[in-house]
C-alpha positions in Angstrom: 9.9 -15.6 10.7 10.9 -11.9 11.7 8.2 -10.7 13.9 8.3 -7.6 16.3 5.9 -6.7 18.8 4.6 -3.1 18.7 1.1 -1.3 20.0 0.6 -5.0 21.6 0.4 -6.6 18.3 3.0 -9.0 16.7 4.1 -7.4 13.2 5.7 -9.3 10.3 8.5 -7.7 8.4 11.2 -8.3 6.0 14.5 -6.6 6.1 16.7 -6.8 2.9 19.7 -5.2 4.9 19.2 -5.4 8.7 22.9 -4.9 9.3 23.4 -2.3 7.1 23.2 1.3 8.5 25.2 2.8 5.2 22.2 2.5 2.7 19.4 5.0 2.7 16.0 2.9 3.8 13.1 2.3 1.6 9.9 1.1 3.6 6.9 -0.3 1.2 3.3 -0.4 2.8 1.0 -2.8 1.2 -2.7 -2.4 0.0 -5.7 -4.0 1.5 -6.2 -7.7 1.3 -2.3 -8.3 0.0 0.8 -8.3 1.9 4.7 -8.0 1.7 4.8 -10.0 -1.5 3.3 -7.2 -3.7 6.6 -5.5 -3.4 8.8 -8.2 -4.1 9.7 -6.8 -7.9 10.6 -3.4 -6.4 12.8 -5.0 -3.3 14.5 -7.3 -6.1 15.2 -4.0 -7.9 16.4 -1.3 -5.1 17.9 -3.5 -2.7 21.2 -3.5 -4.0 21.4 0.6 -2.8 18.7 0.7 -0.5 17.9 -1.0 2.7 14.2 -2.3 1.8 11.8 -2.8 4.4 8.4 -4.5 4.0 5.5 -5.2 6.3 2.5 -6.7 7.0 -0.5 -4.5 8.7 -1.9 -6.1 11.4 -5.0 -8.5 10.6 -3.1 -9.2 7.5 -0.6 -11.5 5.8 1.3 -12.7 8.5 0.8 -10.3 11.1 -1.2 -10.8 14.3 -5.3 -10.3 13.8 -6.2 -8.1 16.8 -9.8 -7.5 18.2 -9.7 -3.6 17.2 -7.1 -1.0 15.8 -7.8 -1.3 12.1 -8.4 2.3 11.4 -5.9 4.5 9.5 -4.4 6.5 12.7 -3.8 3.1 14.5 -2.2 1.9 11.8 -0.4 4.7 11.3 0.8 4.4 15.0 1.8 0.9 14.2 3.9 2.0 11.3 5.9 4.9 13.3 6.3 2.2 16.0 7.7 -0.1 13.7 10.5 2.5 12.2 11.6 3.0 16.0 11.9 -0.2 16.7 14.1 -1.0 13.8 16.2 2.6 14.7 15.0 3.7 11.3 15.3 7.6 11.8 14.5 8.5 8.1 13.4 6.7 5.2 11.8 7.0 1.5 8.5 5.7 2.1 6.1 4.0 -0.6 2.3 3.3 0.3 -0.1 1.6 -2.0 -3.7 2.1 -1.7 -4.2 1.5 1.9 -0.4 1.7 2.5 -0.8 5.3 0.9 -3.7 6.0 3.4 -1.0 5.6 6.3 1.7 7.2 3.9 -0.2 10.2 3.9 -0.7 10.4 7.7 3.0 9.9 8.3 3.8 13.0 6.5 1.2 15.2 8.2 2.1 13.7 11.6 5.7 13.0 11.5 7.3 14.5 8.3 10.6 14.7 9.9 10.8 10.6 9.5 10.4 11.0 5.9 13.1 11.6 3.1 10.3 11.3 0.4 6.6 10.4 0.0 5.6 7.7 -2.8 1.9 7.4 -3.3 0.8 4.5 -5.5 -2.8 3.9 -6.4 -4.5 5.6 -3.6 -6.9 8.7 -2.6 -6.7 11.3 -0.1 -10.5 11.1 0.2 -12.6 9.4 2.1 -14.2 6.1 0.4 -16.6 7.5 -2.3 -20.4 7.3 -0.9 -21.6 5.5 -4.3 -18.8 2.4 -3.6 -19.4 2.0 0.3 -22.9 -0.3 -0.2 -20.9 -2.5 -2.8 -18.1 -2.8 -0.1 -20.3 -3.4 2.8 -22.2 -6.1 0.9 -18.6 -7.7 -0.1 -17.9 -7.8 3.6 -20.9 -9.3 4.6 -20.3 -12.2 1.6 -17.1 -12.8 3.0 -18.4 -13.2 6.6 -20.7 -15.8 5.4 -19.0 -17.5 2.8 -15.6 -16.8 3.0 -13.3 -14.7 0.8 -12.8 -17.9 -1.5 -16.3 -17.5 -3.0 -16.1 -13.7 -3.8 -12.5 -13.5 -4.8 -13.1 -13.5 -8.7 -15.2 -10.4 -8.0 -12.2 -8.8 -6.1 -9.8 -9.5 -8.8 -11.3 -6.7 -11.3 -11.2 -4.2 -8.3 -7.6 -5.4 -7.9 -6.1 -5.7 -11.4 -6.4 -3.9 -14.7 -7.9 -5.8 -17.8 -4.7 -5.7 -19.5 -3.4 -8.0 -17.0 -6.8 -10.0 -16.6 -6.8 -10.5 -20.1 -3.2 -11.5 -20.9 -2.9 -15.2 -21.9 0.5 -15.2 -20.9 0.4 -14.1 -17.3 -2.3 -16.5 -16.6 -0.1 -18.5 -14.1 0.7 -15.3 -12.6 -3.2 -14.5 -12.0 -3.7 -17.6 -10.4 -0.7 -17.5 -8.2 -2.3 -13.8 -6.9 -5.7 -15.2 -7.0 -4.6 -18.0 -4.7 -2.9 -15.5 -2.6 -6.0 -13.7 -2.4 -7.9 -16.7 -1.1 -5.6 -17.3 1.5 -6.5 -14.3 3.7 -7.6 -14.8 7.1 -11.5 -14.1 7.4 -11.3 -12.2 10.7 -8.3 -10.1 9.7 -9.9 -9.5 5.9 -13.3 -8.2 7.4 -11.7 -5.8 10.3 -8.9 -4.4 7.6 -11.8 -3.9 5.0 -14.3 -2.3 7.5 -11.3 0.1 8.5 -10.7 1.3 4.9 -14.2 1.8 4.2 -15.0 3.6 7.3 -11.8 6.0 7.2 -11.9 9.7 7.2 -10.1 11.6 4.3 -6.6 13.9 4.6 -7.4 16.1 1.5 -7.7 19.4 3.9 -4.1 18.7 5.1 -2.0 17.9 2.2 -1.2 21.4 1.9 1.0 21.1 4.8 3.0 18.4 3.3 6.6 19.6 2.5 7.9 16.2 2.1 9.0 15.6 -2.0 6.3 13.6 -3.2 5.9 11.5 -5.9 2.2 10.2 -7.1 1.6 7.3 -9.6 -1.5 5.7 -10.7 -2.3 3.3 -13.1 -4.6 4.1 -16.4 -6.5 1.4 -15.7 -7.1 1.8 -11.7 -11.2 1.5 -11.5 -10.3 1.6 -7.3 -8.8 4.8 -7.3 -8.7 6.6 -10.8 -6.7 9.3 -12.2 -9.0 12.0 -11.1 -7.9 11.0 -7.3 -4.4 10.8 -8.2 -4.5 14.5 -9.7 -6.6 16.0 -7.0 -3.7 14.9 -4.5 -1.1 16.1 -7.1 -2.7 20.0 -6.8 -3.0 19.7 -3.6 0.7 18.7 -2.5 3.0 21.7 -3.5 6.1 20.4 -5.7 4.7 16.9 -6.2 5.5 14.7 -9.3 2.4 12.9 -11.1 3.1 9.7 -13.1 0.7 7.1 -14.9 1.5 3.6 -15.3 0.3 2.2 -18.8 -1.4 -0.5 -18.8 -1.9 -1.1 -14.8 -4.9 -1.0 -12.5 -4.9 -0.9 -8.7 -1.7 -3.0 -8.2 0.8 -1.6 -10.7 3.7 -2.7 -8.4 2.6 -6.4 -9.8 1.1 -5.7 -13.1 3.8 -3.6 -14.6 6.7 -3.7 -12.4 9.6 -2.5 -14.7 7.5 0.9 -15.2 6.9 1.4 -11.6 10.5 0.9 -10.8 11.8 3.3 -13.5 9.5 5.9 -12.4 10.3 5.5 -8.8 14.3 5.3 -9.6 13.7 8.4 -11.6 12.1 10.2 -8.7 14.7 9.1 -6.0 17.3 10.2 -8.3 16.1 13.6 -7.9 15.5 13.5 -4.2 19.4 12.5 -3.8 
């Protein structure tokens, strides 16, 4: 397994073309409770023309569970350290949900590292105070009962109604439910608290000059369209696109739409 030791943490990553220095680089940062696999269909689509790098945040997927360091700023430092260790000077950076929280911070703190910024299903605001009690209750349930017992309550947060109701995708839903249930309890609790307690970046978005694409599913209940539009108005020159029939995990639910939207945007950035 390819792991790299950065910031006192072993980070798991996958690199589609580790020895190719000619292809432009795309880096993909996953959402809470998932891992590199949420971008499998994007990597398959883009790897012919791009060097695609995916990685697991600390405490999630196959990366090390650490005692601390789950705040968004530390995760941002982890990500920048990964880029440095892999000798990636510039990249197109794709961040979904939690990965988007980190992507925004990279665009603010280290814009020289980015060729473009692609924000999927994410927000620039702190967690909505109305959601915090519910999420804290969820964390408490995970701590006492394990994630398997609460996974069926998490699925409607992560996926839209179209995906969840589609009988032809029953096996696919089961695959993602099994993956969700496979999360390690200690890492999940720490990572979720990092998301719940995060600070916002909205007041700093005006400083972003990197070409930016914002994408949101029209069935996203976790970070709805209004959150995406708010970022769009704050980032000068940004593009906003809607994925039809997708919830909070559009890369899985509607990969063809997502790939087409990102591909068209990258053509404009070339």
